[in-house]
DRENDO-1510 file (C-alpha; in Angstrom, 1 decimal, always signed):
<recs>
REC; n; res; u; v; w
REC; 1; MET; -23.5; -46.2; -7.7 .
REC; 2; SER; -20.3; -45.7; -8.5 .
REC; 3; PRO; -18.4; -42.2; -8.3 .
REC; 4; THR; -17.8; -42.2; -12.3 .
REC; 5; ASN; -21.8; -42.3; -12.5 .
REC; 6; ARG; -22.4; -39.7; -10.2 .
REC; 7; ALA; -19.6; -37.7; -11.5 .
REC; 8; ALA; -21.5; -38.0; -15.3 .
REC; 9; ARG; -24.8; -36.1; -16.2 .
REC; 10; SER; -25.6; -39.0; -17.9 .
REC; 11; SER; -29.5; -40.2; -18.2 .
REC; 12; ALA; -28.1; -43.7; -19.0 .
REC; 13; LYS; -27.7; -45.3; -15.4 .
REC; 14; LEU; -26.5; -49.2; -14.5 .
REC; 15; VAL; -29.1; -50.3; -12.3 .
REC; 16; ALA; -30.6; -54.0; -11.4 .
REC; 17; ASN; -34.2; -55.2; -11.9 .
REC; 18; GLY; -34.7; -55.6; -8.3 .
REC; 19; GLU; -37.7; -57.2; -7.3 .
REC; 20; SER; -38.0; -58.6; -10.9 .
REC; 21; GLY; -35.1; -61.1; -9.8 .
REC; 22; GLY; -34.2; -60.1; -13.7 .
REC; 23; PRO; -30.8; -59.3; -15.2 .
REC; 24; PRO; -29.7; -55.6; -15.0 .
REC; 25; SER; -30.4; -53.2; -17.2 .
REC; 26; VAL; -29.5; -49.8; -18.3 .
REC; 27; SER; -32.3; -47.3; -17.4 .
REC; 28; GLY; -33.5; -43.8; -17.8 .
REC; 29; GLU; -33.2; -41.7; -14.7 .
REC; 30; PRO; -35.3; -42.0; -12.0 .
REC; 31; ALA; -38.6; -40.2; -12.2 .
REC; 32; GLU; -37.9; -38.3; -9.3 .
REC; 33; ALA; -34.6; -36.8; -10.8 .
REC; 34; ALA; -36.7; -36.4; -13.5 .
REC; 35; SER; -39.1; -34.1; -12.3 .
REC; 36; LYS; -36.3; -32.1; -11.0 .
REC; 37; ARG; -34.7; -31.5; -14.2 .
REC; 38; PRO; -35.4; -27.9; -15.5 .
REC; 39; ALA; -37.6; -27.8; -18.1 .
REC; 40; SER; -36.1; -26.4; -21.7 .
REC; 41; GLY; -36.6; -23.3; -20.9 .
REC; 42; ASP; -35.3; -22.7; -17.8 .
REC; 43; ARG; -31.8; -24.9; -18.7 .
REC; 44; PRO; -28.5; -23.4; -17.9 .
REC; 45; ARG; -27.1; -22.4; -21.3 .
REC; 46; TYR; -25.0; -25.5; -21.6 .
REC; 47; TRP; -28.3; -27.9; -22.1 .
REC; 48; ARG; -29.5; -26.0; -24.6 .
REC; 49; GLN; -26.8; -25.4; -27.0 .
REC; 50; GLY; -23.3; -27.3; -26.7 .
REC; 51; LEU; -21.5; -26.5; -29.6 .
REC; 52; ASP; -19.9; -23.4; -27.4 .
REC; 53; VAL; -20.2; -24.1; -24.3 .
REC; 54; GLU; -18.3; -25.8; -21.2 .
REC; 55; ALA; -20.6; -28.9; -20.9 .
REC; 56; ARG; -20.5; -30.6; -24.8 .
REC; 57; ARG; -24.0; -32.4; -24.9 .
REC; 58; ILE; -23.1; -35.8; -26.0 .
REC; 59; ALA; -26.1; -38.2; -27.6 .
REC; 60; MET; -25.4; -41.7; -28.3 .
REC; 61; VAL; -27.9; -43.6; -31.3 .
REC; 62; VAL; -29.3; -47.2; -30.0 .
REC; 63; TYR; -31.5; -49.6; -31.4 .
REC; 64; PRO; -32.1; -53.4; -30.9 .
REC; 65; GLY; -29.2; -55.5; -31.3 .
REC; 66; ILE; -27.1; -53.1; -30.1 .
REC; 67; THR; -23.6; -54.3; -28.4 .
REC; 68; ALA; -23.4; -53.5; -25.1 .
REC; 69; LEU; -19.7; -52.4; -24.8 .
REC; 70; ASP; -20.2; -50.3; -28.1 .
REC; 71; THR; -22.6; -48.0; -26.0 .
REC; 72; VAL; -21.5; -48.7; -22.9 .
REC; 73; GLY; -17.7; -48.0; -23.3 .
REC; 74; PRO; -17.6; -45.1; -24.9 .
REC; 75; LEU; -20.2; -43.2; -22.5 .
REC; 76; GLU; -18.2; -44.3; -19.6 .
REC; 77; VAL; -14.9; -42.3; -21.1 .
REC; 78; PHE; -17.0; -39.1; -21.0 .
REC; 79; ALA; -18.4; -39.9; -17.6 .
REC; 80; THR; -15.0; -40.5; -16.3 .
REC; 81; ALA; -13.8; -36.9; -17.7 .
REC; 82; ASN; -16.8; -35.9; -15.3 .
REC; 83; LEU; -15.6; -37.6; -12.7 .
REC; 84; ILE; -11.9; -36.0; -12.8 .
REC; 85; ALA; -13.0; -33.1; -13.7 .
REC; 86; SER; -15.0; -33.0; -10.5 .
REC; 87; LEU; -11.9; -33.6; -8.5 .
REC; 88; ILE; -10.1; -30.8; -9.9 .
REC; 89; GLY; -13.2; -28.5; -9.3 .
REC; 90; ARG; -14.4; -28.1; -12.6 .
REC; 91; LYS; -18.1; -28.3; -13.9 .
REC; 92; PRO; -19.7; -31.4; -15.8 .
REC; 93; LEU; -17.6; -31.6; -19.1 .
REC; 94; TYR; -19.8; -33.9; -20.8 .
REC; 95; ASP; -23.9; -33.8; -20.7 .
REC; 96; LEU; -24.9; -37.7; -22.3 .
REC; 97; GLN; -28.0; -38.5; -23.4 .
REC; 98; VAL; -28.8; -42.1; -25.2 .
REC; 99; ILE; -31.7; -41.7; -27.6 .
REC; 100; ALA; -33.7; -44.1; -30.5 .
REC; 101; SER; -36.5; -44.3; -32.2 .
REC; 102; HIS; -39.3; -45.1; -29.8 .
REC; 103; ASP; -38.6; -44.8; -25.9 .
REC; 104; ARG; -39.3; -48.3; -24.9 .
REC; 105; PRO; -36.2; -50.3; -23.7 .
REC; 106; VAL; -33.5; -51.6; -25.8 .
REC; 107; ALA; -31.9; -55.2; -25.4 .
REC; 108; THR; -28.5; -55.1; -25.7 .
REC; 109; SER; -26.5; -58.2; -26.3 .
REC; 110; VAL; -25.9; -59.4; -23.2 .
REC; 111; GLY; -29.4; -59.2; -21.3 .
REC; 112; MET; -29.0; -55.7; -20.5 .
REC; 113; SER; -31.7; -53.3; -21.3 .
REC; 114; VAL; -31.2; -49.1; -22.6 .
REC; 115; ASN; -33.8; -46.9; -21.8 .
REC; 116; PRO; -33.6; -44.3; -23.9 .
REC; 117; SER; -33.6; -40.4; -22.6 .
REC; 118; CYS; -35.7; -39.4; -25.5 .
REC; 119; LYS; -37.1; -40.4; -28.7 .
REC; 120; LEU; -35.0; -39.2; -31.6 .
REC; 121; GLU; -37.5; -36.2; -32.8 .
REC; 122; GLU; -37.2; -35.2; -28.7 .
REC; 123; LEU; -33.7; -34.1; -29.2 .
REC; 124; VAL; -32.7; -31.3; -28.7 .
REC; 125; LEU; -30.4; -29.6; -31.3 .
REC; 126; PRO; -28.0; -28.5; -32.1 .
REC; 127; LEU; -25.8; -30.7; -30.5 .
REC; 128; ASP; -21.9; -31.1; -30.4 .
REC; 129; THR; -21.7; -34.8; -30.7 .
REC; 130; LEU; -23.8; -37.5; -32.2 .
REC; 131; LEU; -22.6; -40.9; -32.6 .
REC; 132; VAL; -24.5; -44.2; -33.9 .
REC; 133; SER; -23.8; -47.3; -31.4 .
REC; 134; GLY; -23.0; -51.2; -33.0 .
REC; 135; GLY; -24.0; -54.7; -33.1 .
REC; 136; LEU; -25.7; -56.9; -35.0 .
REC; 137; GLY; -29.0; -55.3; -35.4 .
REC; 138; GLN; -27.4; -52.9; -37.9 .
REC; 139; GLU; -29.6; -54.6; -40.6 .
REC; 140; GLU; -32.6; -53.7; -38.8 .
REC; 141; ALA; -31.2; -49.9; -38.2 .
REC; 142; CYS; -30.3; -50.3; -42.1 .
REC; 143; LYS; -34.6; -50.2; -42.4 .
REC; 144; ASP; -35.3; -47.8; -40.0 .
REC; 145; ALA; -36.8; -44.5; -42.3 .
REC; 146; HIS; -37.1; -42.7; -39.3 .
REC; 147; LEU; -33.8; -43.3; -38.0 .
REC; 148; LEU; -32.3; -42.4; -41.3 .
REC; 149; GLN; -33.9; -39.4; -41.9 .
REC; 150; PHE; -32.7; -38.5; -38.5 .
REC; 151; LEU; -29.1; -39.2; -38.9 .
REC; 152; ARG; -29.5; -36.8; -42.5 .
REC; 153; SER; -31.4; -33.7; -40.6 .
REC; 154; ALA; -28.9; -34.1; -37.5 .
REC; 155; SER; -26.1; -34.2; -39.2 .
REC; 156; LEU; -26.4; -30.7; -40.4 .
REC; 157; ARG; -26.4; -29.5; -37.0 .
REC; 158; VAL; -24.0; -31.3; -34.7 .
REC; 159; ARG; -20.2; -30.7; -34.5 .
REC; 160; ARG; -19.2; -34.1; -34.9 .
REC; 161; LEU; -20.6; -37.2; -36.1 .
REC; 162; GLY; -19.2; -40.5; -35.6 .
REC; 163; SER; -20.2; -44.2; -35.2 .
REC; 164; ILE; -19.1; -47.1; -33.1 .
REC; 165; CYS; -18.3; -50.6; -34.6 .
REC; 166; THR; -21.1; -51.7; -37.0 .
REC; 167; GLY; -22.8; -48.3; -36.4 .
REC; 168; ALA; -21.4; -47.3; -39.7 .
REC; 169; PHE; -24.0; -48.7; -41.5 .
REC; 170; PRO; -26.6; -47.0; -40.3 .
REC; 171; LEU; -24.5; -43.7; -41.4 .
REC; 172; ALA; -23.7; -45.3; -44.9 .
REC; 173; GLU; -27.4; -45.8; -45.8 .
REC; 174; ALA; -28.0; -42.4; -44.6 .
REC; 175; GLY; -25.4; -41.4; -47.0 .
REC; 176; LEU; -23.4; -39.9; -45.1 .
REC; 177; LEU; -20.0; -41.5; -45.4 .
REC; 178; ASP; -20.0; -41.2; -49.0 .
REC; 179; GLY; -17.2; -39.6; -50.7 .
REC; 180; LYS; -15.5; -40.2; -47.2 .
REC; 181; ARG; -12.7; -42.6; -45.4 .
REC; 182; ALA; -14.4; -45.2; -43.0 .
REC; 183; THR; -13.5; -47.8; -41.0 .
REC; 184; THR; -16.0; -50.6; -39.0 .
REC; 185; HIS; -15.4; -54.5; -37.5 .
REC; 186; TRP; -12.5; -56.0; -39.6 .
REC; 187; ALA; -15.4; -58.8; -40.0 .
REC; 188; LEU; -17.5; -56.7; -42.2 .
REC; 189; ALA; -15.6; -54.3; -43.8 .
REC; 190; ARG; -15.6; -56.0; -47.0 .
REC; 191; ASP; -19.5; -56.2; -46.8 .
REC; 192; LEU; -19.6; -52.4; -45.8 .
REC; 193; GLU; -17.4; -51.6; -49.2 .
REC; 194; LYS; -19.6; -53.9; -51.6 .
REC; 195; ARG; -22.9; -52.3; -50.1 .
REC; 196; TYR; -21.8; -48.5; -50.4 .
REC; 197; PRO; -19.0; -48.2; -53.4 .
REC; 198; LYS; -19.3; -44.1; -52.6 .
REC; 199; VAL; -17.4; -44.9; -49.5 .
REC; 200; THR; -13.5; -45.6; -48.9 .
REC; 201; VAL; -13.5; -48.6; -46.4 .
REC; 202; GLN; -9.9; -49.1; -44.6 .
REC; 203; VAL; -9.6; -51.9; -42.0 .
REC; 204; ASP; -6.5; -51.4; -41.1 .
REC; 205; ARG; -7.7; -48.4; -38.6 .
REC; 206; ILE; -8.6; -48.5; -35.4 .
REC; 207; PHE; -10.6; -45.1; -35.9 .
REC; 208; ILE; -10.8; -42.6; -38.8 .
REC; 209; ARG; -11.6; -39.0; -38.7 .
REC; 210; ASP; -12.7; -37.4; -42.3 .
REC; 211; GLY; -13.6; -34.3; -42.0 .
REC; 212; ASN; -16.5; -34.0; -39.1 .
REC; 213; VAL; -17.1; -37.7; -39.5 .
REC; 214; TYR; -15.6; -40.3; -37.3 .
REC; 215; THR; -15.9; -44.4; -37.6 .
REC; 216; SER; -14.3; -46.7; -35.4 .
REC; 217; ALA; -13.3; -50.0; -35.4 .
REC; 218; GLY; -14.6; -53.2; -33.7 .
REC; 219; VAL; -15.8; -53.0; -30.2 .
REC; 220; THR; -13.3; -51.7; -27.8 .
REC; 221; ALA; -12.0; -48.6; -30.2 .
REC; 222; GLY; -15.1; -46.9; -29.4 .
REC; 223; ILE; -13.3; -46.1; -26.2 .
REC; 224; ASP; -10.3; -45.3; -28.3 .
REC; 225; LEU; -12.7; -43.1; -30.4 .
REC; 226; ALA; -14.1; -41.5; -27.2 .
REC; 227; LEU; -10.7; -40.7; -26.1 .
REC; 228; ALA; -9.1; -38.8; -29.4 .
REC; 229; LEU; -12.7; -37.0; -28.5 .
REC; 230; ILE; -11.5; -35.9; -25.3 .
REC; 231; GLU; -8.2; -35.7; -26.4 .
REC; 232; GLU; -9.9; -32.9; -29.3 .
REC; 233; ASP; -11.6; -31.0; -26.3 .
REC; 234; GLN; -9.3; -31.4; -23.4 .
REC; 235; GLY; -6.1; -32.0; -24.5 .
REC; 236; ARG; -3.6; -34.6; -24.3 .
REC; 237; ALA; -2.7; -34.0; -20.6 .
REC; 238; PHE; -6.1; -34.5; -19.8 .
REC; 239; ALA; -7.1; -37.6; -22.0 .
REC; 240; LEU; -3.8; -39.4; -20.6 .
REC; 241; ARG; -5.5; -39.2; -17.1 .
REC; 242; CYS; -9.0; -40.4; -18.1 .
REC; 243; ALA; -7.2; -43.3; -19.6 .
REC; 244; ARG; -5.0; -44.2; -16.3 .
REC; 245; SER; -8.2; -43.7; -14.2 .
REC; 246; MET; -9.9; -46.4; -16.7 .
REC; 247; VAL; -6.5; -48.5; -16.9 .
REC; 248; VAL; -6.8; -48.4; -20.7 .
REC; 249; PRO; -3.7; -47.7; -23.3 .
REC; 250; PHE; -3.8; -44.6; -24.3 .
REC; 251; LYS; -3.8; -44.6; -27.0 .
REC; 252; ARG; -4.1; -46.9; -29.8 .
REC; 253; ALA; -4.9; -43.9; -31.8 .
REC; 254; GLY; -6.1; -44.6; -35.1 .
REC; 255; GLY; -2.7; -45.2; -36.4 .
REC; 256; GLN; -2.9; -48.9; -35.0 .
REC; 257; ALA; -4.3; -51.5; -37.0 .
REC; 258; GLN; -6.7; -54.1; -36.0 .
REC; 259; PHE; -3.9; -56.5; -36.4 .
REC; 260; SER; -4.0; -59.7; -37.9 .
REC; 261; LEU; -7.2; -61.1; -37.2 .
REC; 262; GLN; -8.4; -58.8; -39.8 .
REC; 263; LEU; -5.7; -60.0; -42.2 .
REC; 264; GLN; -6.5; -63.7; -41.2 .
REC; 265; ALA; -10.2; -63.1; -42.3 .
REC; 266; GLN; -8.9; -61.9; -46.0 .
REC; 267; PHE; -7.4; -65.8; -47.1 .
REC; 268; ALA; -10.1; -67.1; -48.7 .
REC; 269; SER; -11.9; -70.1; -49.1 .
REC; 270; THR; -10.9; -70.7; -52.3 .
REC; 271; PRO; -8.4; -73.8; -52.1 .
REC; 272; ALA; -6.1; -72.2; -55.2 .
REC; 273; VAL; -6.1; -69.1; -53.9 .
REC; 274; GLN; -5.7; -69.9; -50.2 .
REC; 275; ARG; -2.5; -71.8; -51.1 .
REC; 276; VAL; -0.9; -69.0; -52.2 .
REC; 277; GLN; -1.9; -66.7; -49.8 .
REC; 278; GLU; -0.2; -69.2; -47.5 .
REC; 279; TRP; +2.7; -70.0; -49.4 .
REC; 280; ALA; +3.2; -66.0; -49.8 .
REC; 281; ALA; +3.2; -65.7; -45.8 .
REC; 282; GLU; +5.8; -67.4; -46.1 .
REC; 283; ASN; +8.2; -66.3; -48.2 .
REC; 284; ILE; +7.8; -62.7; -47.5 .
REC; 285; SER; +10.9; -61.4; -47.7 .
REC; 286; GLY; +11.1; -62.7; -51.6 .
REC; 287; ASP; +9.5; -61.9; -54.5 .
REC; 288; LEU; +6.1; -62.0; -54.2 .
REC; 289; SER; +4.8; -60.4; -57.9 .
REC; 290; VAL; +1.5; -61.4; -60.0 .
REC; 291; THR; +3.8; -63.3; -62.3 .
REC; 292; THR; +5.3; -65.2; -59.5 .
REC; 293; LEU; +2.2; -65.6; -57.8 .
REC; 294; ALA; +0.1; -66.8; -60.7 .
REC; 295; ALA; +3.1; -69.2; -61.9 .
REC; 296; ARG; +2.8; -70.5; -58.0 .
REC; 297; ALA; -0.9; -71.3; -59.0 .
REC; 298; GLY; -0.4; -72.3; -62.1 .
REC; 299; MET; -2.6; -70.0; -64.1 .
REC; 300; SER; -2.2; -67.5; -66.2 .
REC; 301; GLU; -1.6; -63.8; -64.5 .
REC; 302; ARG; -4.8; -62.6; -65.9 .
REC; 303; ASN; -6.8; -65.5; -64.8 .
REC; 304; PHE; -5.3; -65.4; -61.6 .
REC; 305; ALA; -5.6; -61.8; -60.8 .
REC; 306; ARG; -8.9; -62.2; -61.5 .
REC; 307; LEU; -9.7; -65.0; -59.3 .
REC; 308; PHE; -7.8; -63.5; -56.3 .
REC; 309; ARG; -9.9; -60.7; -56.8 .
REC; 310; GLU; -13.2; -62.5; -56.8 .
REC; 311; ALA; -12.1; -64.7; -53.9 .
REC; 312; THR; -10.6; -61.8; -51.3 .
REC; 313; GLY; -12.2; -58.6; -53.0 .
REC; 314; MET; -8.6; -57.0; -53.6 .
REC; 315; THR; -6.0; -57.2; -55.8 .
REC; 316; PRO; -2.7; -59.4; -55.3 .
REC; 317; ALA; -0.5; -56.6; -55.0 .
REC; 318; GLU; -2.6; -55.4; -52.3 .
REC; 319; PHE; -2.7; -58.3; -50.7 .
REC; 320; VAL; +1.5; -59.2; -50.3 .
REC; 321; GLU; +1.0; -55.2; -49.4 .
REC; 322; ARG; -1.4; -55.5; -46.3 .
REC; 323; LEU; +0.3; -58.6; -45.2 .
REC; 324; ARG; +4.0; -57.4; -45.6 .
REC; 325; VAL; +3.0; -54.5; -43.4 .
REC; 326; ASP; +1.0; -56.6; -40.9 .
REC; 327; ALA; +4.5; -58.4; -40.4 .
REC; 328; ALA; +6.5; -55.2; -40.4 .
REC; 329; ARG; +4.0; -53.9; -37.4 .
REC; 330; ARG; +4.6; -57.4; -35.7 .
REC; 331; LEU; +8.6; -56.4; -35.6 .
REC; 332; LEU; +8.1; -53.1; -34.9 .
REC; 333; GLU; +7.2; -53.9; -31.3 .
REC; 334; ASN; +10.9; -55.2; -31.0 .
REC; 335; PRO; +12.9; -51.6; -30.0 .
REC; 336; ALA; +16.1; -53.6; -30.7 .
REC; 337; GLN; +15.5; -54.0; -34.3 .
REC; 338; ARG; +16.8; -51.6; -36.7 .
REC; 339; LEU; +14.1; -50.5; -39.4 .
REC; 340; GLU; +16.6; -51.7; -42.4 .
REC; 341; SER; +16.9; -55.0; -41.4 .
REC; 342; ILE; +12.8; -54.8; -41.0 .
REC; 343; ALA; +12.7; -53.5; -44.4 .
REC; 344; THR; +14.5; -56.3; -45.8 .
REC; 345; GLU; +13.1; -59.0; -43.8 .
REC; 346; CYS; +9.3; -58.3; -44.6 .
REC; 347; GLY; +10.1; -57.8; -48.6 .
REC; 348; PHE; +10.1; -53.6; -48.7 .
REC; 349; GLY; +14.2; -53.6; -50.3 .
REC; 350; SER; +14.5; -50.3; -48.3 .
REC; 351; ALA; +13.7; -48.3; -45.4 .
REC; 352; ASP; +12.1; -45.8; -47.4 .
REC; 353; THR; +9.7; -48.0; -49.0 .
REC; 354; LEU; +8.8; -49.7; -46.0 .
REC; 355; ARG; +8.2; -45.4; -44.2 .
REC; 356; ARG; +5.8; -45.1; -47.3 .
REC; 357; VAL; +3.5; -48.0; -47.3 .
REC; 358; PHE; +3.5; -48.1; -43.8 .
REC; 359; GLN; +2.2; -44.6; -43.4 .
REC; 360; LYS; +0.1; -45.2; -46.0 .
REC; 361; ARG; -1.7; -48.1; -44.6 .
REC; 362; VAL; -1.4; -47.2; -40.8 .
REC; 363; GLY; -1.5; -43.6; -41.1 .
REC; 364; VAL; +1.7; -43.3; -39.0 .
REC; 365; THR; +5.0; -43.3; -39.3 .
REC; 366; PRO; +7.1; -46.7; -38.1 .
REC; 367; SER; +8.9; -44.6; -36.0 .
REC; 368; GLN; +5.2; -43.5; -34.2 .
REC; 369; TYR; +4.1; -46.7; -34.1 .
REC; 370; ARG; +7.4; -48.5; -32.8 .
REC; 371; ASP; +7.2; -45.0; -30.1 .
REC; 372; ARG; +3.7; -46.4; -28.8 .
REC; 373; PHE; +3.6; -49.6; -28.7 .
REC; 374; SER; +7.2; -51.6; -28.6 .
REC; 375; THR; +7.4; -53.8; -25.8 .
REC; 376; ALA; +10.2; -52.3; -24.2 .
</recs>
């Protein structure tokens, strides 16, 4: 077992199936270890409470069809924090649990199985952080009445509630994202927006915090979210040490987008609209008003705006703004190019307009973005 996993007080451990010769699985702790674990009434204080003590209890909700990295990635970040804490003479910082609607192994996307530490109703509350894993099983999870009721009741007794990737769907189905800003995998962001109109979906973000609710974008964004949570708990220097240990960037801060892949997904399949979108992308510094785009499509402004929204789920002006921000993002990675030049090249007209729109869309200023992500 790796030093990271030895340092973690996690109930989920990576083991091989041994005699069966089958694929590896993420299993619950061995029976011998479980028998040595103190009963709930005898456990140290941090086992029971978790909200105001040194070791913070974190539970990850899993369900059939989860993406393995959505689950293991964030948990490994917290396990790394425990390892680093042990190396500097501190007690474990996080107690990790994996929970599900039942206590049977839960299949993941890569042929491994997760053995839950306990069933949902067995989880000891209150809890510091409750996270919902993501994957292609989110549709069935949204139909699991037991899971949804658990999320609603548990949300009242946790300090932080969050989701990884498509884990946002069960949270939204439970009504826990109503009136909040949220994100998810770029390919399913429009679906989340349509199904849950009370949720303000922001596809341009790696992760979002709204109050005590955190949602992250696709797959590896869960690692970014976990690092952000550790930064909140332990400070920036400690989180940076965790990132370096895992050889991952610190950090793509919620401000970094899911980049142009999500923008490409917003190109319509309707030929008339797609042609205009492609033309706009090639003429980004020019006049991209609705009047100009409608004329390019050979339609009235009203008909064009209606068709565009039906085909893309957004207004022409919103698409143009996202197009220009995406272009500005790429240019900002070159530290030599001045902000005024980028504003002109991307059609913003002025550096002030670029700053205002960029901050709104990305969540950080152009200068902050450049400091984090420039290639120099």
